[in-house]
C-alpha positions in Angstrom: 56.7 146.4 120.2 56.4 150.4 118.7 53.6 152.7 118.3 53.8 153.8 115.0 51.1 156.3 113.4 49.9 156.6 109.8 47.7 159.0 108.0 46.2 158.7 105.0 45.8 155.4 105.1 43.3 154.1 103.7 45.0 153.1 100.9 48.2 152.8 98.4 51.4 153.3 100.7 50.4 154.1 103.9 47.5 150.7 103.7 50.2 148.2 102.5 52.7 149.7 104.9 50.2 149.6 107.8 49.8 145.3 107.2 53.4 145.3 107.0 54.4 146.7 109.9 51.1 145.4 112.6 53.3 142.5 111.9 56.0 143.4 114.4 54.5 146.5 116.0 51.5 148.5 117.4 50.3 150.0 114.4 47.1 153.0 114.7 45.7 154.0 111.0 44.3 157.3 110.3 41.8 158.1 107.1 38.4 159.9 106.7 37.7 156.8 105.1 36.2 154.9 107.0 34.6 152.1 105.4 38.2 150.6 103.6 40.5 151.6 106.8 37.8 148.8 108.4 38.0 146.9 105.0 41.6 146.6 106.0 41.4 145.3 110.0 38.9 143.1 108.7 41.7 141.4 106.6 43.6 142.1 110.1 42.9 142.4 113.3 45.9 143.2 115.4 45.0 147.2 113.4 44.2 150.2 114.9 42.3 152.8 112.5 40.4 155.5 113.6 38.3 157.9 111.5 39.9 161.3 111.4 39.9 164.1 109.1 43.6 166.4 109.2 41.9 169.3 108.0 39.2 169.7 111.3 40.4 172.1 113.9 39.4 169.8 116.8 41.7 166.8 114.5 44.8 167.2 116.5 42.5 166.2 119.8 41.0 162.7 117.8 43.9 162.0 117.6 45.1 161.3 121.1 42.3 160.1 122.4 43.1 156.8 120.2 46.1 156.7 121.2 
């Protein structure tokens, strides 16, 4: 099984891509909008979500911890 990380995944192409890819892969969706990510996970429990702001200095450590 592949592991896929999608940034900016709370809406648009990122969220739709996550929905499609989680059928065959483990998908981690990253976004600043945790409420929208939680809604996506409610609709599809196979999705993994994490609140991340890539403009913050510690975001790389947060991503590593999420993985």
